[in-house]
C-alpha positions in Angstrom: 0.2 0.0 0.2 2.3 2.5 1.0 5.0 1.2 -1.7 2.4 2.0 -3.9 1.8 5.1 -3.2 5.4 6.4 -2.6 6.0 5.1 -6.6 2.8 7.4 -7.6 4.0 10.3 -5.7 7.6 9.6 -7.3 6.2 9.3 -10.6 4.2 12.5 -10.2 7.6 14.4 -9.0 9.2 13.3 -12.6 6.1 14.6 -14.8 6.0 18.2 -13.3 10.3 18.2 -13.3 9.6 17.2 -16.7 7.1 19.5 -17.3 8.5 22.2 -15.4 12.2 21.7 -17.5 10.3 21.8 -20.8 8.3 25.2 -20.0 12.2 26.5 -18.6 13.4 25.4 -22.3 10.5 27.6 -24.0 10.3 30.4 -21.9 14.3 30.7 -22.5 13.9 29.8 -26.0 11.6 32.4 -27.1 13.4 35.3 -24.6 16.4 34.5 -26.1 16.0 34.3 -30.1 12.6 36.8 -30.0 15.7 39.4 -29.7 16.9 40.0 -33.4 20.1 40.6 -31.9 20.4 36.8 -31.1 18.2 35.7 -33.7 21.0 36.8 -37.0 23.0 35.0 -35.2 21.7 31.8 -35.3 20.4 32.4 -38.6 24.4 33.5 -39.5 25.3 30.1 -38.1 23.2 28.0 -40.0 23.1 29.8 -43.5 26.7 29.7 -43.1 27.1 26.1 -42.5 23.8 25.6 -45.5 26.5 26.8 -48.0 29.9 25.8 -47.0 28.3 22.5 -46.6 27.0 22.7 -50.2 30.3 23.2 -51.7 32.3 21.0 -49.0 30.0 17.8 -50.2 29.6 18.5 -53.2 33.2 18.5 -53.5 34.8 16.0 -51.4 31.8 13.4 -52.0 32.4 13.5 -55.6 36.3 14.1 -56.0 36.9 10.9 -58.2 33.8 11.6 -60.4 35.4 15.8 -61.2 38.8 13.5 -61.9 36.9 11.4 -64.2 35.4 14.6 -65.5 38.4 16.5 -66.5 39.9 13.2 -67.8 43.0 13.3 -65.1 45.0 9.9 -64.7 42.9 8.5 -67.7 43.2 4.8 -68.5 45.5 4.2 -71.6 45.0 0.8 -71.7 42.3 -1.8 -73.1 39.8 -3.8 -71.7 39.4 -5.2 -67.8 42.6 -4.0 -67.3 41.5 -0.3 -68.5 38.3 -0.4 -65.8 41.5 -1.5 -62.7 43.3 1.3 -63.9 40.8 3.4 -64.2 39.5 2.6 -60.6 43.0 3.0 -59.5 44.0 6.4 -60.6 40.7 8.3 -59.3 41.5 6.1 -56.1 45.0 7.5 -55.3 43.7 10.7 -57.2 41.2 11.2 -54.5 43.9 10.6 -51.8 46.8 12.8 -52.8 43.7 15.6 -53.1 42.6 14.4 -49.3 46.1 13.8 -48.2 47.3 17.6 -49.8 44.4 19.3 -48.9 42.1 18.0 -46.3 44.7 16.9 -44.0 46.6 20.1 -43.8 43.7 21.9 -43.8 42.6 20.5 -40.4 45.9 21.0 -38.7 46.5 23.8 -40.0 42.8 25.5 -38.4 44.1 23.8 -34.9 47.1 25.5 -34.7 46.2 29.0 -35.8 42.2 28.6 -34.4 43.0 30.2 -31.2 45.9 32.7 -32.5 43.8 34.4 -35.1 40.4 33.7 -34.0 37.7 32.0 -35.6 35.6 34.7 -37.8 39.2 35.8 -39.5 39.9 31.9 -40.6 36.0 31.8 -41.6 36.0 34.7 -43.5 39.7 33.5 -45.3 38.5 30.0 -46.3 34.6 31.6 -47.6 37.1 34.2 -49.8 39.8 31.6 -51.0 36.9 29.2 -51.9 34.7 32.4 -53.8 38.0 32.9 -56.0 38.9 29.6 -56.6 36.4 28.0 -57.6 35.0 31.3 -59.5 38.8 30.9 -61.3 37.9 26.9 -61.9 34.9 27.8 -63.5 35.8 31.1 -65.8 38.7 29.4 -67.3 37.2 25.3 -66.6 37.6 24.9 -70.8 41.7 25.8 -70.7 42.4 23.6 -67.1 40.3 20.6 -68.2 42.1 20.3 -71.6 45.3 21.5 -71.1 46.0 22.0 -67.9 44.7 19.3 -66.0 47.5 19.6 -63.3 46.9 22.7 -62.4 43.3 22.5 -62.0 43.5 19.4 -60.1 46.1 21.5 -57.6 43.4 24.5 -57.5 40.9 22.1 -56.5 43.5 20.7 -53.7 43.9 24.5 -52.7 40.1 24.7 -52.5 40.1 21.1 -50.3 42.6 22.3 -48.1 40.8 25.8 -47.9 37.4 24.3 -46.9 39.1 22.7 -44.2 41.4 25.5 -43.1 38.6 27.5 -42.9 34.6 27.2 -42.5 34.2 23.2 -42.5 36.1 23.9 -39.1 34.7 27.3 -37.4 31.0 26.9 -38.7 30.9 23.6 -36.1 33.6 25.5 -33.5 31.0 28.9 -33.3 27.5 27.4 -32.8 29.2 25.6 -29.8 30.5 28.4 -27.8 28.4 31.3 -28.9 25.1 30.6 -27.6 24.1 30.8 -23.7 23.6 27.3 -21.9 20.5 27.2 -22.0 19.8 27.2 -25.7 23.4 26.0 -26.3 22.5 22.9 -28.1 20.0 23.7 -29.3 21.3 26.5 -31.2 24.2 24.1 -32.9 21.7 21.4 -33.6 20.0 24.1 -35.5 23.0 25.0 -37.7 24.0 21.7 -37.9 21.0 20.6 -39.3 20.7 23.5 -42.0 24.6 22.4 -42.9 23.3 18.4 -43.6 20.3 20.0 -45.2 23.1 21.6 -48.2 24.8 18.2 -47.6 21.7 16.7 -48.8 20.8 19.1 -51.5 24.6 18.6 -52.8 24.6 14.8 -52.7 21.7 14.4 -54.8 21.6 17.6 -57.7 25.4 17.1 -58.4 25.3 14.6 -61.0 21.7 15.7 -62.2 23.3 19.3 -62.7 26.9 18.1 -63.9 24.9 16.4 -67.0 22.7 18.7 -67.7 22.8 21.9 -69.6 24.9 23.3 -67.1 27.7 21.0 -67.4 29.9 20.2 -64.7 31.1 24.6 -65.1 28.0 25.5 -64.3 28.4 23.5 -60.8 31.6 25.4 -60.3 29.9 28.6 -60.4 27.3 27.7 -57.9 30.1 26.4 -55.5 31.6 30.2 -55.9 28.5 32.1 -55.4 27.3 29.8 -52.3 30.6 30.2 -50.8 30.1 33.6 -51.1 26.6 33.6 -49.5 28.4 32.0 -46.7 31.1 34.8 -46.4 28.1 37.4 -46.5 26.1 35.2 -43.7 29.3 35.0 -41.8 28.9 38.7 -40.6 26.2 37.7 -38.6 28.6 35.6 -36.3 30.5 37.6 -33.4 33.6 36.4 -32.1 33.9 34.3 -29.5 38.2 33.9 -29.7 39.8 34.1 -25.8 36.4 34.1 -24.3 35.2 30.3 -22.4 31.6 29.4 -22.3 31.4 30.1 -19.3 32.1 34.0 -19.6 29.5 33.8 -22.5 26.5 32.3 -20.2 27.5 34.5 -17.6 27.6 37.9 -19.7 24.5 36.8 -20.7 22.8 36.1 -17.5 24.0 39.5 -16.6 21.8 41.1 -19.4 19.1 38.9 -18.4 19.2 40.0 -14.8 19.4 43.8 -15.3 17.0 43.5 -18.2 14.1 40.8 -17.2 14.2 39.4 -13.5 12.1 36.5 -14.6 13.7 35.7 -18.0 17.0 35.8 -15.6 15.8 32.9 -13.5 14.2 30.3 -16.6 17.7 31.1 -17.9 19.6 30.7 -14.9 17.5 27.3 -13.5 19.4 24.2 -13.8 16.0 22.3 -15.2 16.4 24.8 -18.4 20.1 23.3 -18.7 
């Protein structure tokens, strides 16, 4: 009898705690993001990640296709050996591009991210990607026929500046810029926006490349997306040298001064 009553009391308390947590989170989310100064940060993080992933996944998932399109390392043998050589050349080419661009790019970011800051690296990456893809698009005919090695080198630099640039910082900034009560949600929305861009790139790359636009059109699209990502980055604040505790404490002080009720919800442990 007493055991059943205790279990009922415990369950009621759990439901009340869950209801309070949901209410606190909803209130905190609405209170924080109904201000344009905060909402534009979420939009900046989300849009930058969205436009980045269109270019990044459009290239990284299709590197072997890109090499095939420009005929780099094309097999000269015949029969079954030709199939083997073609696959081998494309696999080796993909590995070389990743080793020359992707891997060094990450390590450059690891070294410079706290020296330069997040935003300068993101600005630099988007700017260089806009220029590289634009140059490859404008001179695609010449590069794909007479200067294939130059094309591959520029393509490798694009992979380098993806990773020594927004492919790293678009993940770091949303994890730092929001206060504790809405941090995981802000980061989740930003990441989901990026995955939408990745899905679009993965599904539409082959369609656009084989359509009337051709691969040259794809390069123009990537250049435009990187430029739009650069513009979205202006809405993102710098978090260099600031701990998560400092960012959260600064916001709590503002809330306490502006709205004590909002501060109570944001500071509540059940809202974290």
